[in-house]
C-alpha positions as CSV (number, residue, x, y, z in Angstrom):
1,M,101.1,101.0,72.0
2,M,100.5,102.1,75.6
3,K,97.3,104.0,76.3
4,K,97.2,107.2,78.1
5,P,95.4,106.9,81.5
6,E,92.5,109.1,80.3
7,K,91.8,106.7,77.3
8,A,91.8,103.7,79.6
9,E,89.0,105.0,81.7
10,A,86.2,103.3,79.8
11,G,87.1,100.3,81.9
12,G,90.8,99.6,81.5
13,K,93.3,99.5,84.3
14,V,94.9,102.9,85.1
15,L,98.4,102.8,86.7
16,H,99.4,105.4,89.4
17,P,101.8,107.6,87.5
18,I,103.2,109.7,90.4
19,P,106.0,108.5,92.7
20,P,105.6,108.9,96.4
21,V,107.2,112.0,98.1
22,Y,109.3,111.2,101.2
23,D,112.8,111.1,102.6
24,E,114.6,110.0,105.8
25,N,113.2,113.0,107.7
26,S,109.5,112.3,106.9
27,N,107.6,111.8,110.1
28,I,104.0,111.8,109.0
29,L,102.5,110.1,106.0
30,I,99.4,111.5,104.3
31,L,97.6,109.1,101.9
32,G,95.0,109.9,99.3
33,S,93.0,107.3,97.3
34,F,94.1,107.7,93.6
35,P,95.2,110.7,91.6
36,S,92.4,112.6,89.8
37,V,92.6,113.1,86.0
38,K,93.9,116.7,86.7
39,S,96.6,115.3,89.0
40,R,97.6,112.7,86.5
41,E,97.9,115.4,83.8
42,A,99.9,117.6,86.2
43,S,102.1,114.6,87.2
44,F,101.7,115.5,90.9
45,F,99.3,115.1,93.8
46,Y,96.2,117.3,94.2
47,G,96.6,118.9,90.8
48,H,93.0,120.0,90.5
49,P,92.7,123.7,91.1
50,Q,89.6,123.3,93.2
51,N,91.1,120.7,95.5
52,R,91.9,122.4,98.8
53,F,94.8,120.2,99.9
54,W,97.6,122.7,99.2
55,R,95.6,125.6,100.7
56,V,94.9,123.7,103.8
57,L,98.6,122.7,104.3
58,A,99.8,126.2,103.6
59,A,97.4,127.7,106.1
60,L,98.4,125.1,108.8
61,Y,102.1,126.0,108.4
62,G,101.6,129.7,107.9
63,E,103.1,129.8,104.4
64,S,102.0,130.8,100.9
65,V,100.4,128.1,98.8
66,P,103.1,126.3,96.7
67,S,102.3,126.3,93.0
68,S,104.9,124.4,91.0
69,V,105.7,120.7,91.5
70,S,109.2,121.5,92.8
71,E,107.7,124.0,95.3
72,K,105.1,121.5,96.5
73,R,107.7,118.7,96.9
74,A,110.0,121.1,98.8
75,F,107.1,122.2,101.0
76,L,106.2,118.6,101.9
77,L,109.8,117.6,102.7
78,S,110.6,120.7,104.7
79,H,107.7,119.9,107.0
80,G,108.5,116.2,107.3
81,I,105.5,115.1,105.3
82,A,105.5,112.0,103.1
83,L,102.7,111.9,100.5
84,Y,101.3,109.0,98.5
85,D,98.1,107.2,97.7
86,V,96.6,103.8,98.8
87,I,95.9,102.6,95.3
88,A,98.6,101.6,92.8
89,S,96.3,100.8,90.0
90,C,92.6,100.4,89.4
91,E,89.7,100.9,87.0
92,I,88.2,104.3,87.4
93,R,86.0,106.6,85.4
94,G,87.2,110.2,85.4
95,S,88.2,111.1,88.9
96,A,85.2,109.7,90.8
97,D,86.2,107.5,93.7
98,A,82.8,105.8,93.6
99,T,83.7,104.3,90.2
100,I,87.0,102.6,91.5
101,R,87.1,98.9,90.8
102,G,89.8,96.2,90.5
103,V,92.1,97.8,93.1
104,C,95.8,96.9,93.4
105,P,97.1,98.6,96.6
106,T,100.4,100.5,96.9
107,D,103.3,99.1,98.8
108,L,104.0,101.5,101.6
109,S,107.0,99.5,103.0
110,P,109.7,101.7,101.3
111,I,108.2,104.9,102.8
112,L,107.8,103.3,106.3
113,S,111.2,101.7,106.3
114,R,113.1,104.9,105.1
115,G,111.3,107.6,106.9
116,K,110.6,108.1,110.6
117,I,106.8,107.9,110.1
118,G,105.1,108.2,113.5
119,R,101.6,108.8,112.2
120,I,99.6,108.0,109.1
121,Y,96.7,110.1,108.0
122,V,94.2,109.4,105.2
123,N,92.6,112.1,103.1
124,G,88.9,111.2,102.9
125,K,86.7,108.2,103.3
126,T,87.7,106.3,100.2
127,A,91.4,106.4,101.2
128,E,90.4,105.3,104.7
129,A,88.4,102.4,103.4
130,Y,91.1,101.1,101.1
131,Y,93.8,101.6,103.7
132,K,91.8,99.5,106.2
133,K,91.1,96.9,103.6
134,Y,94.6,96.5,102.1
135,Q,97.4,98.2,104.2
136,E,96.4,98.3,107.9
137,K,97.2,94.7,108.5
138,A,100.5,94.8,106.6
139,T,101.7,98.1,108.3
140,K,100.3,97.1,111.7
141,R,99.3,100.8,112.1
142,A,95.9,102.5,112.2
143,A,95.5,105.5,110.0
144,I,93.9,108.7,111.3
145,P,91.0,109.8,109.0
146,L,90.8,113.4,107.9
147,P,87.9,115.0,105.9
148,S,88.6,115.0,102.2
149,T,90.0,118.1,100.6
150,S,88.3,117.3,97.4
151,P,85.8,119.9,95.9
152,A,83.3,117.0,96.0
153,N,83.3,117.4,99.8
154,A,81.1,120.5,99.8
155,A,80.1,119.9,103.5
156,Y,83.4,121.2,104.6
157,S,84.4,124.9,104.0
158,L,88.1,125.7,103.8
159,D,88.1,127.0,107.4
160,R,86.4,123.9,108.6
161,L,89.0,121.7,106.8
162,I,91.9,123.7,108.2
163,E,90.4,123.2,111.7
164,A,90.0,119.5,111.2
165,W,93.5,119.1,109.7
166,K,95.2,120.8,112.6
167,V,95.7,117.3,114.1
168,I,98.7,116.8,111.8
169,L,100.7,119.6,113.5
């Protein structure tokens, strides 16, 4: 019997359960590290209500914050944004990036070959580190680091995040 991701967190491998969002019109790619417990439960990226990802993007594009998975997916695609993570599977406790071990990286080639990706951004230092370690050589592209939208990044207020993320526009 297959374990639910949350039960595997005592040390077992957790598989990334969310497919990437992209289409042929995607021109930027934003990569996180690995979905949080809340994101895995919601079956979509940045599902924790305290994560500021959706508020930051909505502010940048002058729109209201999308709430449902279908609204979030439509929002991303309407703005040419592809979204995924750098880790396909790993051992992780809860949602803490610091506990990540045994990383298997994602394959970004389907996104990069189908979309018109001109720039790659990473959301936070963990995504940046794993991108540099596993994907940068394969993609032959540097990623632009952005401050994490995670609630754990208390050093950045929402306004400061919005200012830093303006680079994606």
